C-alpha positions as CSV (number, residue, x, y, z in Angstrom):
1,M,-90.4,-28.7,-43.0
2,N,-87.2,-29.7,-40.5
3,G,-86.1,-28.0,-37.4
4,L,-83.2,-26.2,-39.0
5,A,-85.1,-24.9,-41.7
6,R,-87.9,-23.6,-39.6
7,N,-85.7,-21.7,-37.2
8,V,-83.4,-20.4,-40.2
9,R,-86.9,-19.1,-41.7
10,L,-88.0,-17.8,-37.7
11,W,-84.2,-15.6,-38.0
12,F,-86.0,-13.2,-40.6
13,A,-89.7,-13.6,-39.7
14,P,-89.9,-13.5,-35.6
15,Q,-93.6,-12.3,-35.6
16,D,-94.2,-16.0,-36.7
17,L,-92.8,-16.8,-33.0
18,R,-96.1,-15.8,-31.9
19,Q,-97.6,-18.6,-33.5
20,E,-95.6,-20.7,-30.9
21,G,-97.9,-21.4,-27.9
22,G,-98.6,-18.9,-25.2
23,T,-96.9,-15.5,-24.3
24,P,-94.3,-15.9,-22.0
25,D,-93.0,-13.6,-19.1
26,Y,-91.6,-10.4,-20.6
27,R,-88.8,-10.7,-18.2
28,F,-87.8,-14.4,-19.6
29,S,-88.1,-12.9,-23.1
30,L,-85.7,-9.9,-22.4
31,A,-83.7,-12.3,-20.5
32,N,-83.4,-14.4,-24.0
33,E,-82.7,-11.1,-25.9
34,R,-79.4,-10.1,-23.7
35,T,-77.9,-13.6,-23.7
36,F,-78.6,-13.2,-27.4
37,L,-76.7,-9.8,-27.4
38,A,-73.9,-11.1,-24.9
39,W,-73.4,-13.9,-27.5
40,L,-73.0,-11.3,-30.0
41,R,-70.1,-9.4,-28.1
42,T,-68.9,-12.7,-28.0
43,A,-68.7,-12.9,-31.8
44,L,-67.5,-9.7,-32.4
45,A,-64.6,-9.7,-30.2
46,L,-63.4,-13.0,-31.6
47,I,-63.6,-11.6,-34.9
48,G,-61.7,-8.3,-33.4
49,G,-59.5,-10.9,-32.2
50,G,-58.8,-12.4,-35.4
51,F,-58.3,-8.6,-37.3
52,A,-56.1,-8.0,-34.6
53,V,-53.6,-11.1,-35.1
54,D,-53.6,-10.5,-38.8
55,Q,-53.1,-6.9,-38.6
56,F,-50.7,-6.4,-35.5
57,L,-48.2,-9.5,-35.7
58,P,-46.9,-9.0,-39.0
59,D,-43.6,-10.9,-37.8
60,L,-45.5,-13.9,-37.1
61,R,-44.8,-16.5,-39.1
62,W,-47.3,-16.6,-41.9
63,G,-49.3,-19.8,-41.9
64,W,-49.3,-19.2,-37.4
65,R,-51.1,-15.6,-38.2
66,V,-53.6,-16.8,-41.1
67,G,-53.9,-20.4,-38.6
68,L,-54.8,-18.0,-35.9
69,A,-56.8,-15.4,-37.4
70,L,-58.8,-17.6,-39.3
71,A,-59.6,-20.0,-36.3
72,L,-60.6,-16.9,-34.3
73,L,-62.3,-15.5,-37.5
74,A,-64.4,-18.3,-38.1
75,A,-65.5,-19.0,-34.2
76,G,-66.7,-15.1,-34.3
77,V,-69.1,-16.0,-37.2
78,L,-70.1,-19.7,-35.6
79,C,-70.7,-17.8,-32.3
80,S,-72.9,-15.1,-34.2
81,L,-74.9,-17.7,-36.6
82,R,-75.5,-19.6,-33.0
83,A,-76.4,-16.8,-31.2
84,V,-79.9,-15.9,-33.6
85,N,-80.4,-19.5,-33.7
86,H,-80.4,-20.0,-30.1
87,W,-82.5,-17.2,-28.9
88,V,-85.5,-18.6,-31.8
89,R,-84.7,-21.8,-30.0
90,C,-85.1,-20.4,-26.9
91,E,-88.1,-18.5,-27.9
92,R,-90.1,-21.2,-29.2
93,A,-89.8,-23.2,-25.9
94,M,-90.9,-20.3,-23.5
95,R,-93.9,-20.0,-26.1
96,R,-94.5,-23.3,-25.8
97,G,-94.0,-24.4,-22.1
98,E,-91.1,-27.3,-22.9
99,D,-87.9,-27.3,-21.9
100,L,-85.2,-24.4,-22.8
101,P,-82.8,-26.3,-25.4
102,V,-79.4,-27.3,-24.5
103,S,-76.4,-27.2,-26.6
104,R,-72.6,-28.2,-26.5
105,F,-72.0,-25.2,-28.3
106,P,-70.3,-23.4,-25.7
107,A,-68.3,-26.4,-24.6
108,L,-67.0,-26.5,-28.0
109,L,-66.7,-22.9,-28.5
110,S,-64.4,-22.9,-24.8
111,I,-62.1,-25.2,-26.5
112,A,-61.7,-23.8,-30.0
113,V,-60.5,-20.7,-28.0
114,A,-58.5,-22.3,-25.2
115,V,-56.6,-24.0,-28.2
116,V,-56.0,-20.7,-30.0
117,A,-54.9,-19.3,-26.8
118,V,-52.0,-22.0,-26.2
119,A,-51.2,-21.5,-29.7
120,M,-50.8,-17.7,-28.7
121,V,-49.0,-19.0,-25.6
122,F,-46.4,-20.8,-27.5
123,V,-46.1,-18.1,-30.5
124,V,-45.1,-16.0,-27.1
125,L,-42.3,-18.1,-26.1
126,V,-40.8,-19.3,-28.9
127,G,-40.9,-16.5,-30.6
128,W,-42.5,-14.7,-33.6
129,A,-40.6,-15.3,-36.0
130,G,-40.4,-18.7,-35.2
């Protein structure tokens, strides 16, 4: 079974993680869980921002409103999926005594949020009706 499929299976069967190596220091597992929850809060904020753009900016041109809302919603969905995948990967690495996994996702998410923010600045400066 390839790595991604195994990780996805472990999302729904975390008890199987106990078969991976030894039990890490609980402080590290709890820190991993706090990081997971922080990613979920970020995902919820992005999803809320997407709904806010769609619902509270009715005078914004349809294409801008929908584009910005969908970009934020998509970022929220990706962030929530990445959160659980990263949690599993880190937990497995800690149990195996391996280096923690690295990811480009934080950089990509930051760039996506920055692009949406620049678009929002443009919308504010030019005006909603465009």
